[in-house]
Each structure stands twice: as C-alpha cells, then as structure tokens.
ChimeraX commands (.cxc) that place a marker at each C-alpha (Angstrom):
marker #1 position 0.00,0.00,0.00 radius 0.5
marker #1 position 1.29,3.40,-0.91 radius 0.5
marker #1 position 1.24,6.37,1.46 radius 0.5
marker #1 position -0.89,9.21,0.17 radius 0.5
marker #1 position -0.32,12.45,2.11 radius 0.5
marker #1 position -3.66,13.98,1.01 radius 0.5
marker #1 position -5.71,11.10,2.42 radius 0.5
marker #1 position -6.49,11.39,6.11 radius 0.5
marker #1 position -7.21,8.29,8.19 radius 0.5
marker #1 position -10.80,7.85,9.33 radius 0.5
marker #1 position -11.48,8.80,12.91 radius 0.5
marker #1 position -13.46,6.49,15.13 radius 0.5
marker #1 position -16.57,8.59,15.74 radius 0.5
marker #1 position -17.65,6.35,18.61 radius 0.5
marker #1 position -14.31,6.92,20.36 radius 0.5
marker #1 position -14.69,10.68,19.96 radius 0.5
marker #1 position -18.21,10.54,21.42 radius 0.5
marker #1 position -17.03,8.31,24.26 radius 0.5
marker #1 position -14.26,10.76,25.15 radius 0.5
marker #1 position -16.81,13.59,25.15 radius 0.5
marker #1 position -19.00,11.68,27.62 radius 0.5
marker #1 position -15.98,11.03,29.85 radius 0.5
marker #1 position -15.05,14.72,29.72 radius 0.5
marker #1 position -18.65,15.67,30.60 radius 0.5
marker #1 position -18.65,13.29,33.57 radius 0.5
marker #1 position -15.40,14.74,34.89 radius 0.5
marker #1 position -16.59,18.31,34.34 radius 0.5
marker #1 position -19.84,17.60,36.25 radius 0.5
marker #1 position -17.66,16.61,39.18 radius 0.5
marker #1 position -15.44,19.66,38.97 radius 0.5
marker #1 position -12.50,18.07,37.17 radius 0.5
marker #1 position -10.91,17.78,33.77 radius 0.5
marker #1 position -8.18,15.61,32.27 radius 0.5
marker #1 position -5.47,17.84,33.77 radius 0.5
marker #1 position -6.85,18.13,37.31 radius 0.5
marker #1 position -7.44,14.41,37.82 radius 0.5
marker #1 position -3.70,13.82,37.47 radius 0.5
marker #1 position -3.16,15.58,40.78 radius 0.5
marker #1 position -5.69,13.41,42.65 radius 0.5
marker #1 position -4.61,10.51,44.85 radius 0.5
marker #1 position -4.53,7.27,42.84 radius 0.5
marker #1 position -7.50,5.71,44.65 radius 0.5
marker #1 position -9.70,8.77,44.09 radius 0.5
marker #1 position -8.54,9.16,40.47 radius 0.5
marker #1 position -9.20,5.48,39.69 radius 0.5
marker #1 position -12.68,5.64,41.23 radius 0.5
marker #1 position -13.48,8.78,39.24 radius 0.5
marker #1 position -12.24,7.24,35.99 radius 0.5
marker #1 position -14.20,4.03,36.61 radius 0.5
marker #1 position -17.33,6.12,37.14 radius 0.5
marker #1 position -16.59,8.09,33.97 radius 0.5
marker #1 position -16.12,4.88,32.01 radius 0.5
marker #1 position -19.41,3.44,33.27 radius 0.5
marker #1 position -21.21,6.70,32.50 radius 0.5
marker #1 position -19.77,6.83,28.97 radius 0.5
marker #1 position -20.71,3.20,28.29 radius 0.5
marker #1 position -24.29,3.83,29.41 radius 0.5
marker #1 position -24.57,6.96,27.28 radius 0.5
marker #1 position -23.15,5.15,24.23 radius 0.5
marker #1 position -25.69,2.36,24.74 radius 0.5
marker #1 position -28.44,4.98,24.92 radius 0.5
marker #1 position -27.27,6.59,21.66 radius 0.5
marker #1 position -27.13,3.21,19.94 radius 0.5
marker #1 position -30.57,2.26,21.23 radius 0.5
marker #1 position -32.06,5.52,19.98 radius 0.5
marker #1 position -30.40,5.06,16.59 radius 0.5
marker #1 position -31.95,1.59,16.26 radius 0.5
marker #1 position -35.33,2.96,17.31 radius 0.5
marker #1 position -35.23,5.75,14.72 radius 0.5
marker #1 position -34.10,3.25,12.11 radius 0.5
marker #1 position -37.03,0.97,12.97 radius 0.5
marker #1 position -39.57,3.81,13.07 radius 0.5
marker #1 position -38.63,4.84,9.57 radius 0.5
marker #1 position -39.25,1.31,8.31 radius 0.5
marker #1 position -35.67,0.33,7.65 radius 0.5
marker #1 position -35.71,-2.32,10.34 radius 0.5
marker #1 position -38.21,-4.63,8.63 radius 0.5
marker #1 position -37.16,-8.25,8.58 radius 0.5
marker link #1:1,2 radius 0.2
marker link #1:2,3 radius 0.2
marker link #1:3,4 radius 0.2
marker link #1:4,5 radius 0.2
marker link #1:5,6 radius 0.2
marker link #1:6,7 radius 0.2
marker link #1:7,8 radius 0.2
marker link #1:8,9 radius 0.2
marker link #1:9,10 radius 0.2
marker link #1:10,11 radius 0.2
marker link #1:11,12 radius 0.2
marker link #1:12,13 radius 0.2
marker link #1:13,14 radius 0.2
marker link #1:14,15 radius 0.2
marker link #1:15,16 radius 0.2
marker link #1:16,17 radius 0.2
marker link #1:17,18 radius 0.2
marker link #1:18,19 radius 0.2
marker link #1:19,20 radius 0.2
marker link #1:20,21 radius 0.2
marker link #1:21,22 radius 0.2
marker link #1:22,23 radius 0.2
marker link #1:23,24 radius 0.2
marker link #1:24,25 radius 0.2
marker link #1:25,26 radius 0.2
marker link #1:26,27 radius 0.2
marker link #1:27,28 radius 0.2
marker link #1:28,29 radius 0.2
marker link #1:29,30 radius 0.2
marker link #1:30,31 radius 0.2
marker link #1:31,32 radius 0.2
marker link #1:32,33 radius 0.2
marker link #1:33,34 radius 0.2
marker link #1:34,35 radius 0.2
marker link #1:35,36 radius 0.2
marker link #1:36,37 radius 0.2
marker link #1:37,38 radius 0.2
marker link #1:38,39 radius 0.2
marker link #1:39,40 radius 0.2
marker link #1:40,41 radius 0.2
marker link #1:41,42 radius 0.2
marker link #1:42,43 radius 0.2
marker link #1:43,44 radius 0.2
marker link #1:44,45 radius 0.2
marker link #1:45,46 radius 0.2
marker link #1:46,47 radius 0.2
marker link #1:47,48 radius 0.2
marker link #1:48,49 radius 0.2
marker link #1:49,50 radius 0.2
marker link #1:50,51 radius 0.2
marker link #1:51,52 radius 0.2
marker link #1:52,53 radius 0.2
marker link #1:53,54 radius 0.2
marker link #1:54,55 radius 0.2
marker link #1:55,56 radius 0.2
marker link #1:56,57 radius 0.2
marker link #1:57,58 radius 0.2
marker link #1:58,59 radius 0.2
marker link #1:59,60 radius 0.2
marker link #1:60,61 radius 0.2
marker link #1:61,62 radius 0.2
marker link #1:62,63 radius 0.2
marker link #1:63,64 radius 0.2
marker link #1:64,65 radius 0.2
marker link #1:65,66 radius 0.2
marker link #1:66,67 radius 0.2
marker link #1:67,68 radius 0.2
marker link #1:68,69 radius 0.2
marker link #1:69,70 radius 0.2
marker link #1:70,71 radius 0.2
marker link #1:71,72 radius 0.2
marker link #1:72,73 radius 0.2
marker link #1:73,74 radius 0.2
marker link #1:74,75 radius 0.2
marker link #1:75,76 radius 0.2
marker link #1:76,77 radius 0.2
marker link #1:77,78 radius 0.2
view
C-alpha cells in the first residue's frame, strides 16, 4: 500500500463521542483531564471508573435511539 499524504485516516466517531461523555462526567464533578492527574490514585481510579461506566451507558443509549429511529422509519423490517 502506498502512502498518500492527502488522504487522512478515518477517525473512530464512537471513540470521539465516548471521550466527550468522559469529559462531561469529569466536568460535572469539577474536574478535567489535567486536574485528575493531581488526585490521589485511589480517588482518580474511582473517578475514571465512574466516567467509564457513564460513557458506556450513554453510548448504549445513543445506539438504542439510533436503532429505534431506524425501525420507526421502516428500515428495520425483517
């Protein structure tokens, strides 16, 4: 395969959305990616686990809504 400088790699849109949900979770708790580095490891790990769970739930919600809209518009017929 030949490298083509004008062709950009595709970005994983789900990963971008997931990171946004994690950032939102941290922000709702008064933190951001920079401030959590200064937290004690136990507190930081707990916060990041909560952020991960929150992001997973929100991604599942988005996916569920997308399937619902798809089905409502008749594209989900089997």
